[in-house]
C-alpha positions as CSV (number, residue, x, y, z in Angstrom):
1,M,-87.4,29.8,-16.5
2,S,-84.3,28.0,-17.6
3,T,-82.2,31.1,-17.3
4,I,-83.3,31.6,-13.7
5,D,-82.5,28.0,-13.0
6,F,-79.1,28.4,-14.6
7,N,-78.3,31.5,-12.6
8,T,-79.5,30.0,-9.4
9,V,-77.4,26.9,-10.0
10,A,-74.3,29.0,-10.9
11,L,-74.7,31.1,-7.8
12,S,-75.1,28.0,-5.7
13,I,-72.0,26.3,-7.2
14,L,-69.7,29.4,-7.1
15,P,-69.1,29.4,-3.3
16,A,-68.3,25.7,-3.5
17,L,-65.8,26.3,-6.3
18,I,-64.2,29.1,-4.4
19,T,-63.9,27.0,-1.2
20,G,-62.6,24.1,-3.2
21,A,-59.9,26.2,-4.9
22,I,-58.8,27.7,-1.6
23,A,-58.7,24.3,0.0
24,Y,-56.6,23.0,-2.9
25,Y,-54.2,25.9,-2.6
26,F,-53.7,25.4,1.1
27,F,-53.4,21.6,0.8
28,N,-50.8,22.0,-2.0
29,M,-48.9,24.6,0.0
30,H,-48.9,22.3,3.0
31,L,-47.5,19.4,0.9
32,K,-44.7,21.5,-0.5
33,N,-43.8,22.7,3.0
34,E,-43.8,19.1,4.3
35,N,-41.6,18.0,1.4
36,N,-39.2,20.9,2.0
37,R,-39.0,20.0,5.7
38,R,-38.3,16.3,5.0
39,N,-35.6,17.3,2.4
40,F,-34.0,19.6,4.9
41,K,-34.0,16.9,7.6
42,L,-32.5,14.4,5.1
43,R,-29.8,16.9,4.1
44,Q,-29.1,17.7,7.7
45,E,-28.7,14.0,8.6
46,G,-26.6,13.4,5.5
47,H,-24.4,16.4,6.4
48,K,-23.7,14.8,9.8
49,L,-22.5,11.6,8.0
50,T,-20.5,13.2,5.2
51,L,-18.8,16.0,7.1
52,P,-16.4,13.7,8.9
53,M,-15.5,12.0,5.6
54,R,-15.0,15.3,3.9
55,L,-12.8,16.6,6.7
56,Q,-10.8,13.4,6.5
57,A,-10.3,13.9,2.8
58,Y,-9.1,17.4,3.4
59,E,-6.7,16.1,6.0
60,R,-5.3,13.6,3.5
61,I,-5.0,16.2,0.8
62,T,-3.1,18.4,3.3
63,L,-0.7,15.6,4.0
64,F,-0.3,15.1,0.3
65,L,0.5,18.8,-0.2
66,E,3.0,18.7,2.6
67,R,4.7,15.6,1.3
68,I,5.1,17.1,-2.2
69,N,6.4,20.4,-0.9
70,P,9.9,20.5,-2.5
71,S,11.7,21.2,0.8
72,Q,10.0,18.2,2.5
73,L,10.4,16.0,-0.5
74,L,14.1,16.7,-0.8
75,V,14.6,15.9,2.9
76,R,12.6,12.7,2.7
77,I,13.9,11.4,-0.6
78,K,17.7,11.1,-0.7
79,P,19.5,10.6,-4.0
80,L,20.6,7.1,-4.7
81,G,23.6,8.2,-6.7
82,D,25.2,11.2,-8.4
83,N,23.0,11.0,-11.6
84,K,20.7,14.1,-11.6
85,E,18.3,12.5,-14.1
86,A,17.8,9.4,-11.9
87,Y,17.2,11.6,-8.9
88,S,14.8,13.7,-10.8
89,T,12.9,10.6,-12.0
90,L,12.8,9.3,-8.4
91,L,11.4,12.6,-7.1
92,L,8.8,12.8,-9.9
93,S,7.7,9.2,-9.5
94,T,7.4,9.8,-5.7
95,I,5.1,12.8,-6.4
96,E,3.0,10.7,-8.8
97,Q,2.7,7.8,-6.3
98,E,1.6,10.2,-3.6
99,Y,-1.0,11.7,-6.1
100,E,-2.3,8.2,-7.1
101,H,-2.6,7.3,-3.4
102,N,-4.9,10.2,-2.8
103,I,-6.8,10.4,-6.1
104,S,-10.0,9.1,-4.5
105,Q,-10.2,12.1,-2.3
106,Q,-11.5,14.2,-5.2
107,I,-14.9,12.8,-4.5
108,Y,-15.2,14.6,-1.2
109,I,-13.7,18.0,-2.1
110,S,-14.8,20.7,-4.5
111,E,-13.8,20.6,-8.1
112,E,-12.1,24.0,-7.8
113,C,-10.0,22.7,-4.9
114,W,-9.1,19.6,-6.7
115,N,-8.0,21.6,-9.7
116,V,-5.8,23.7,-7.4
117,I,-4.2,20.6,-6.0
118,I,-3.5,19.2,-9.5
119,S,-2.0,22.5,-10.6
120,S,0.2,22.5,-7.5
121,K,1.4,18.9,-8.2
122,N,2.1,19.9,-11.8
123,A,3.9,23.0,-10.8
124,V,6.2,21.1,-8.3
125,A,6.9,18.6,-11.1
126,H,7.7,21.5,-13.4
127,I,10.2,23.0,-10.9
128,I,12.0,19.7,-10.7
129,T,12.0,19.2,-14.4
130,E,13.3,22.7,-15.1
131,A,16.0,22.4,-12.5
132,T,17.1,19.1,-14.1
133,K,17.3,20.7,-17.5
134,N,19.6,23.5,-16.2
135,S,23.0,23.0,-17.7
136,E,24.7,24.3,-14.5
137,V,23.3,21.4,-12.5
138,Q,25.8,18.6,-12.9
139,N,24.7,16.0,-10.3
140,S,22.0,15.1,-7.8
141,Q,23.4,17.3,-5.1
142,D,23.4,20.3,-7.5
143,L,19.8,19.4,-8.4
144,R,18.8,19.5,-4.7
145,E,20.5,22.9,-4.3
146,A,18.8,24.3,-7.4
147,I,15.4,23.2,-6.3
148,I,15.9,24.6,-2.8
149,K,17.2,27.9,-4.3
150,K,14.1,28.1,-6.4
151,M,11.9,27.6,-3.4
152,L,13.7,30.4,-1.5
153,D,13.0,32.8,-4.4
154,S,9.3,32.0,-4.5
155,T,6.4,30.5,-2.5
156,P,6.2,26.7,-3.1
157,P,3.1,25.8,-5.1
158,S,2.1,23.3,-2.5
159,T,2.0,26.0,0.1
160,I,-0.3,28.1,-2.0
161,A,-2.6,25.1,-2.6
162,L,-2.6,24.4,1.2
163,S,-3.8,27.9,1.8
164,F,-6.6,27.3,-0.6
165,V,-7.5,24.0,1.2
166,K,-7.6,25.8,4.6
167,T,-9.9,28.4,3.2
168,E,-12.2,25.8,1.8
169,V,-12.3,23.8,5.1
170,Q,-13.2,27.1,6.9
171,K,-16.2,27.4,4.7
172,L,-17.3,23.8,5.7
173,L,-17.1,24.6,9.4
């Protein structure tokens, strides 16, 4: 008799267990969907707030890259005397000041883009340093001409970085 009672009880409980498992599965799935929906809405609202800040950061980085472009830099920063080393130091310190002024923008742009910007800054500084070391360059005017000549022979690093920034902004929009 006890085996019949056990089978009867087991058969009575089985539908309740199956119904409970199905209810748990659907309830759990509903909770996950609700969480995903809430997270999506939060990201969407956050995107509305951060997109303008990110675009402003890219604008400032664009301005930085334009300002360190050797052709723009040489027009904007005139030599104070004939000493090529003093002029080189002035150019390099101007680039560094521009960089320090915009360093906080790295928060809003991708790490890859920031690395391209740093590489561009370093490449421009390297061009100036190499032109200064050139024994044919005697004074600040010769230094300006050597840097401009180098820029005519190749694409300025800041232009290459600017192209990368434009591509990244297109991905945002």
